[in-house]
N, C-alpha and C positions, 0 to 999 in steps of 0.2 A: 776789526772784529777782535774783541779781546779773547785771550786763551784761557779757558777754565782752568781755576787752579786745581791741584791735586787735593784730594780729601783723604781722611783716614777714620776709620772707625773708633770710637773710644767708649769703652763700656763701664758703667758704673752702678754699683747697687747703691738705691736710695731708699730711705724710708717709703713705706706705702704712702702715709699722708702727703708727702712731698709729690710723689709721682703723681697722685690725684690731682694736686694743685696744678702740677704742668698739664696735665690732661685738659683740667678745667680752662686754663689761661689759653692754651692751644685752641679749644674749641670757641672761647669767647672772642678770641682774637682772629678767628677763621686763618690759622696757622699750623703748621705741623709741629709736634712735639721736638723733632730735630731743629727745627727754626728757634724754638724758644730756649731749647739748651745752649746752642749757638750764641744766642745773644746774651744770656746769662753768662758762660764762659767769658765772652770777649770783654763784657762788663767788668767781670771779677779780675780778670788779667789787667785790662788798662787801670783799674782801682790800686791793684798791688804794684805794678810799676810807678805809678804816681807815688805811692806811698814809700816806695825804695827810693825813688828820685829825691822826694823831700826829705828822707832820713838822711841821705849821703849829703844833700845841700847844707842840713842843720848841723851835722857832724865837722862839716867844713868850717862854718861858722864858729863852731866851738874851738878847732883848731888854730883859726886865726884870731880868736878871742874876742870874737864879737857875740857876748853874751850880756844878758841883763843881769843884776844884783837879785838874789831871790827875796831879799827883805822889800825891795823897791816893787817887784811883782806883788807879793804878799800884800802890802799896803794898798796898792793899787785896786786889788782884788776884793779886799776889806772894804774899800770906799765905795764899791759900785752899787752898795744897798743904802748908801748914805745920800743926804739931801745935796751934798757937794762931792761928787765923785773926783778923784784925782785924776789928771792926764795920762794917758797910756805911756809907762815908762819908756824910755828909747836908750 
C-alpha cells in the first residue's frame, strides 16, 4: 500500500475572472477546484523545468561552437514563402 504524500496548502490571490473559470472547469469536469489548481501548477512547473533544460542545452551548444550562421538561417526563413524553399541549415 502506497504511503500518502505530505501536502501543504498554498494560497494565492487571483483575478475574479480566473477564479470563475476555475470554478466552471471544476464543475464541467466534475473535479474539485483543488484538483484543477494542482493540475495547472504541475503542468506549469513541468513546462518551466523543460524550458530551463532546453536553455541549458542550447547554451552548452553555443559554448561548444555548435551554432548556425545567422545569414544562413535568415536566407532559409526568407525562402519558406517561395516556390523553392531552401533546406534547413545545419
